[in-house]
C-alpha positions in Angstrom: 0.4 14.3 -12.7 2.2 11.3 -11.3 5.6 10.9 -12.9 4.6 10.3 -16.5 1.1 9.1 -15.7 -1.4 11.9 -16.3 -5.0 11.7 -14.9 -7.7 10.9 -15.8 -6.5 7.7 -17.3 -8.4 5.5 -19.7 -7.0 2.3 -21.2 -7.0 2.0 -24.9 -8.0 -1.7 -24.9 -11.0 -2.9 -22.9 -12.7 -6.3 -22.5 -16.0 -4.5 -22.8 -17.3 -0.9 -22.5 -16.5 0.7 -19.2 -19.5 0.7 -16.8 -21.1 4.1 -16.2 -21.1 5.7 -12.8 -24.8 4.8 -12.4 -24.2 1.2 -13.2 -21.3 1.1 -10.7 -23.3 2.7 -7.9 -26.2 0.3 -8.5 -24.1 -2.8 -8.4 -25.3 -5.2 -5.8 -22.2 -7.4 -5.9 -20.4 -5.5 -3.0 -17.0 -6.9 -2.2 -16.0 -4.4 0.5 -17.8 -1.4 2.0 -16.4 1.0 4.5 -16.5 4.8 5.0 -15.2 6.6 2.0 -14.6 3.4 -0.1 -16.7 0.7 -1.7 -15.4 -2.1 -3.9 -17.9 -3.7 -6.3 -17.9 -6.2 -9.1 -19.5 -5.1 -12.3 -20.1 -7.8 -14.8 -17.6 -10.6 -15.3 -14.9 -8.2 -16.3 -14.6 -5.3 -13.9 -14.0 -4.6 -10.2 -14.4 -0.9 -9.3 -13.0 0.8 -6.2 -14.7 4.1 -5.7 -15.5 6.8 -3.0 -14.3 10.0 -1.5 -11.6 8.2 0.4 -10.2 6.3 -2.5 -6.7 7.4 -3.5 -6.1 7.6 -7.2 -2.4 7.0 -6.6 -3.3 3.4 -6.0 -4.2 3.0 -9.7 -1.1 4.9 -10.7 1.0 2.6 -8.6 -0.6 -0.4 -10.3 0.2 1.0 -13.7 3.8 1.7 -12.6 4.3 -1.8 -11.2 2.8 -3.4 -14.2 5.0 -1.4 -16.6 8.2 -1.8 -14.6 8.1 -5.4 -13.4 6.6 -8.8 -14.1 4.6 -8.8 -10.9 1.0 -9.9 -11.4 -1.3 -7.0 -10.6 -4.9 -6.4 -11.8 -5.1 -4.6 -15.1 -6.2 -1.0 -14.6 -8.8 0.2 -17.2 -9.6 3.7 -15.8 -8.7 6.2 -13.1 -10.9 9.3 -12.8 -12.7 11.6 -10.5 -16.2 13.0 -10.4 -17.3 16.1 -8.5 -20.9 15.7 -7.5 -22.9 19.0 -7.3 -23.2 20.2 -3.7 -20.5 17.8 -2.5 -17.2 19.2 -1.1 -15.3 16.0 -1.8 -14.9 14.4 -5.3 -15.6 10.7 -5.7 -12.6 8.9 -7.2 -12.9 5.8 -9.3 -10.4 3.0 -10.1 -11.8 0.5 -12.6 -9.7 -2.6 -12.8 -9.7 -6.2 -13.9 -11.8 -8.7 -12.1 -9.2 -11.1 -10.7 -10.7 -14.4 -10.0 -9.2 -16.4 -7.2 -9.0 -16.9 -3.5 -7.1 -14.8 -1.0 -3.9 -16.3 0.4 -5.2 -15.6 3.8 -8.2 -17.9 3.4 -6.1 -20.6 1.7 -3.0 -20.6 3.9 -4.1 -23.1 6.7 -4.8 -25.8 4.1 -1.4 -25.6 2.4 1.4 -28.0 3.1 5.1 -27.0 3.5 6.1 -27.5 -0.2 3.1 -25.3 -1.3 4.0 -22.6 1.2 7.6 -22.7 0.0 6.5 -22.3 -3.6 4.4 -19.3 -2.7 7.2 -17.8 -0.7 9.6 -18.2 -3.6 7.1 -16.5 -6.0 6.5 -13.6 -3.5 10.2 -13.1 -2.9 10.7 -12.8 -6.6 8.0 -10.2 -6.8 9.3 -8.1 -3.9 12.9 -8.4 -5.1 11.8 -6.8 -8.3 10.2 -3.9 -6.5 13.3 -3.3 -4.4 15.6 -3.3 -7.5 13.6 -0.6 -9.3 15.9 2.5 -9.8 15.3 4.7 -6.7 14.7 8.4 -6.8 16.5 10.9 -4.5 13.6 11.2 -2.1 11.2 9.3 0.2 7.6 9.8 -0.8 5.0 8.7 -3.3 5.4 8.4 -7.0 5.9 11.8 -8.7 7.6 13.1 -5.5 4.3 13.6 -3.8 3.7 13.6 0.0 3.0 10.4 1.8 -0.7 9.8 2.8 0.3 6.7 4.9 -1.4 6.8 8.3 2.0 6.7 10.0 3.0 10.0 8.4 -0.2 11.8 7.6 -1.3 14.3 10.2 -4.9 14.8 9.0 -6.4 18.1 8.1 -5.2 19.9 11.2 -3.8 23.2 10.0 -2.3 24.0 13.4 0.6 21.5 13.1 3.5 21.5 10.6 3.3 19.4 7.4 4.9 16.1 8.2 4.0 14.0 5.1 7.0 14.8 2.9 8.4 14.2 0.5 11.7 13.9 2.3 15.2 14.2 1.1 16.7 12.1 3.9 15.8 9.2 6.2 16.3 11.4 9.2 13.8 13.9 7.9 11.3 11.1 7.5 12.0 9.9 11.0 11.5 13.4 12.4 8.1 13.4 10.7 7.2 10.2 12.4 8.2 11.8 15.8 6.0 14.9 14.9 3.1 12.5 14.2 3.8 10.7 17.5 3.7 13.9 19.4 0.6 15.0 17.7 -1.2 11.7 18.3 0.1 10.7 21.7 1.1 14.0 23.3 4.0 12.3 24.9 6.7 14.9 24.4 9.3 13.3 26.7 8.8 9.9 25.0 9.3 11.6 21.6 12.5 13.2 22.9 13.8 9.8 23.9 13.0 8.4 20.4 14.6 11.3 18.8 17.8 10.6 20.8 17.9 6.8 20.1 16.4 6.2 16.7 19.2 7.9 14.6 21.6 5.3 16.0 19.4 2.4 14.7 17.6 3.8 11.7 20.2 5.1 9.3 21.7 4.4 5.9 18.5 2.9 4.5 18.0 4.1 0.9 14.6 4.4 -0.7 13.1 1.3 -2.3 9.7 0.9 -3.9 7.5 -0.7 -1.3 4.0 -2.2 -1.4 3.4 -0.9 2.2 0.6 -3.4 3.1 2.1 -6.8 2.6 -0.4 -9.1 4.1 -1.9 -12.4 2.9 -5.3 -10.7 2.4 -3.7 -8.6 -0.3 -2.6 -11.6 -2.3 -5.0 -13.4 -4.6 -4.2 -17.0 -5.6 -5.6 -17.8 -9.0 -6.6 -21.3 -10.1 -3.4 -21.7 -12.1 -1.3 -20.8 -9.1 -0.3 -17.3 -10.1 -0.2 -14.9 -7.2 -1.8 -11.4 -7.8 -0.9 -8.6 -5.5 -3.7 -6.1 -4.8 -4.3 -3.0 -2.6 -1.4 -0.8 -3.7 -2.7 2.4 -2.1 0.1 2.6 0.4 2.9 1.9 -2.0 5.8 4.4 -2.5 9.5 5.0 -1.9 10.2 4.0 1.7 13.4 3.0 3.6 14.5 -0.5 3.0 13.4 -1.7 6.4 9.8 -0.5 6.0 8.3 -3.4 4.1 9.6 -6.0 6.6 8.6 -4.0 9.6 5.1 -3.4 8.4 4.7 -7.0 7.3 5.7 -8.3 10.7 3.5 -5.7 12.5 0.5 -7.1 10.6 1.2 -10.7 11.7 -1.6 -11.9 13.8 0.7 -14.5 15.6 -2.1 -17.2 15.4 -0.3 -19.4 12.8 3.1 -19.8 11.2 2.9 -16.8 8.7 5.4 -14.8 10.7 8.0 -17.6 10.1 7.5 -17.3 6.3 7.9 -13.5 6.1 11.7 -13.8 6.4 11.7 -16.2 3.5 10.0 -13.5 1.4 11.8 -10.4 2.7 15.2 -9.8 4.2 15.0 -9.3 7.9 15.5 -5.9 9.6 15.2 -7.2 13.2 16.5 -4.1 15.1 14.6 -1.7 12.9 11.4 -3.7 13.3 11.7 -3.9 17.1 11.9 -0.1 17.3 9.3 0.6 14.7 6.9 -2.0 16.2 7.0 0.0 19.5 6.1 3.2 17.7 3.4 1.6 15.6 1.8 0.0 18.7 1.8 3.3 20.4 0.5 5.3 17.4 -2.4 2.8 16.8 -3.2 1.7 20.4 
């Protein structure tokens, strides 16, 4: 149960009958394929994301955003899980609308300044809507569930404390980041330094609903100019600085995208500088 969304979910209205699991697994139109997750197109109507590593909360996030805002996201037609006999892990399925278009990442270099400004304005409107959603009294996923973001998830190691929340305060969340840092880097003295300094920089940031993976590759530009935001698996209630910090962290610095991020999101320069150090060390 995620807030008021119960699983499995099946939409009442469909463009055509849902594809069976057999049809999905036999699709040769593979859009992405990596361990635990495959994304395929099935007919002209559906894209299916499935695998043991697929998080059903992504589909729930899309339902929530579509119901709560005017942000363009793919229509979700089904969210369900299937336990194959003999397999320890279930295969999760998200069946969604086939959104036709081109990624903003592939189109960006060919755009002139007015076109980029138009896109930035549209994206700022989208993310402003997200940040204005009434917040809960916690930091975590929808339904007051723990984060499974890689920054906060400790894996399946039972010998370390749970550090994925949900958290009642920003400081509890930062302490979890420090626990993850210690577990990943084993630099206890560096973690002690961060524990001493971070509370003076990272404080008084309420939870806002956050996409969590704001990159051009997760924005589809349709032929009519509408921008569709995809890949909502990391979304949840994070501190206000998180979206900007992650967006800047994902900049490749090989073009001008970094200079447009502040036109979409309010800047949190101090917070980004500190979080960037931590992200770099966690994922180096």
